[in-house]
C-alpha positions as CSV (number, residue, x, y, z in Angstrom):
1,M,49.4,-40.5,68.4
2,G,47.1,-41.7,65.7
3,A,44.2,-42.0,68.0
4,L,45.2,-38.6,69.6
5,D,45.9,-40.6,72.8
6,V,48.7,-38.3,73.9
7,D,49.0,-39.8,77.4
8,G,49.4,-43.3,75.8
9,A,52.0,-42.0,73.4
10,L,53.9,-40.2,76.2
11,E,54.2,-43.5,78.0
12,L,56.2,-44.8,75.1
13,V,58.8,-42.1,75.0
14,T,61.7,-41.1,77.3
15,D,61.5,-38.1,79.6
16,D,64.3,-36.5,77.5
17,L,62.8,-37.3,74.1
18,V,64.2,-35.4,71.2
19,L,61.5,-34.6,68.6
20,E,62.8,-33.4,65.3
21,L,60.5,-31.9,62.6
22,P,62.9,-30.8,59.8
23,F,60.2,-29.7,57.5
24,R,58.2,-27.7,60.0
25,H,57.7,-24.2,58.6
26,D,55.3,-22.4,60.9
27,G,58.1,-20.6,62.7
28,G,58.2,-23.0,65.6
29,A,61.3,-24.9,66.6
30,R,62.3,-27.8,64.4
31,T,64.0,-29.6,67.3
32,L,62.3,-30.0,70.6
33,S,63.5,-31.9,73.6
34,G,62.3,-33.0,77.0
35,G,59.4,-31.0,78.3
36,D,59.2,-28.9,75.2
37,A,58.7,-32.1,73.1
38,R,56.0,-33.4,75.4
39,R,54.2,-30.0,75.4
40,F,54.2,-30.0,71.6
41,M,52.7,-33.5,71.5
42,R,50.0,-32.4,73.9
43,L,48.9,-29.6,71.5
44,L,47.8,-32.1,68.8
45,P,44.3,-32.7,70.2
46,A,43.7,-28.9,70.2
47,L,44.4,-28.8,66.5
48,L,42.8,-32.0,65.3
49,D,39.4,-33.6,65.8
50,E,40.6,-36.9,64.6
51,L,43.7,-38.6,63.2
52,R,44.4,-42.1,62.1
53,F,47.6,-43.5,60.8
54,E,47.2,-45.9,57.9
55,D,49.3,-47.9,55.5
56,I,52.1,-48.2,58.0
57,T,55.2,-49.9,56.7
58,I,58.1,-50.6,59.1
59,H,61.3,-51.1,57.3
60,G,63.2,-52.3,60.2
61,A,66.3,-51.1,61.9
62,L,69.2,-49.2,60.3
63,P,72.8,-50.1,61.4
64,S,72.5,-47.0,63.7
65,G,69.7,-48.7,65.6
66,E,67.0,-46.3,64.2
67,I,63.8,-47.8,63.1
68,V,62.4,-46.5,59.9
69,A,58.6,-46.3,59.2
70,E,56.4,-44.9,56.5
71,Y,52.8,-44.0,57.3
72,R,49.9,-42.0,56.1
73,G,47.8,-39.7,58.3
74,N,44.1,-39.3,57.7
75,G,42.2,-36.9,59.8
76,R,40.2,-33.7,60.3
77,T,41.2,-30.3,61.8
78,R,39.2,-28.6,64.5
79,S,38.0,-26.2,61.7
80,G,36.6,-29.2,59.8
81,R,39.2,-29.3,57.0
82,P,40.6,-32.7,55.9
83,Y,44.1,-33.4,57.0
84,R,45.8,-36.1,54.9
85,N,49.6,-36.3,55.0
86,T,52.4,-38.8,54.4
87,Y,55.3,-39.3,56.7
88,V,58.6,-41.0,57.1
89,G,59.7,-41.4,60.7
90,F,63.0,-42.4,62.2
91,F,62.8,-43.7,65.7
92,T,65.6,-44.4,68.1
93,V,64.6,-46.8,70.9
94,H,66.4,-47.4,74.2
95,D,65.1,-49.8,76.8
96,G,61.8,-50.1,75.0
97,L,61.1,-46.3,74.8
98,V,61.5,-43.9,72.0
99,S,64.3,-41.4,72.8
100,R,64.5,-39.7,69.4
101,W,61.7,-39.2,66.9
102,R,62.6,-37.5,63.6
103,E,59.6,-37.1,61.3
104,F,59.4,-35.9,57.7
105,F,56.1,-34.8,56.2
106,D,54.7,-32.6,53.4
107,P,54.6,-29.0,54.8
108,I,52.3,-27.8,52.0
109,V,49.6,-30.2,53.1
110,T,50.0,-29.0,56.6
111,S,49.8,-25.3,55.5
112,E,46.7,-25.9,53.4
113,S,44.9,-27.9,56.1
114,F,45.5,-25.4,58.9
115,R,45.3,-22.1,57.0
116,E,42.7,-19.6,58.0
117,A,39.5,-19.6,55.9
118,N,38.9,-16.4,54.0
């Protein structure tokens, strides 16, 4: 996703992926699954010109089997605003594919980066 290679990212997730965004506050669903999750992922290139993930730290697996990672996003919106956010992600992997992706980020950063210019 960091290279906005959605097709590449979708090859790494299950068809019934559950995508959870607990801090999402734009009125959209905070939990998406299956086709809805995939459609949401496909929207990112329409919102961002570029996105790189940096300072990635993988903490390993929890007893539940989830993998925990911290990462920082550095990019630019289609309107030219900088987009820099920090994330913590919890990933459940089955048979080499992500079946659940729960991501926490700073919603204030998202609001500021994507707000309409006055």
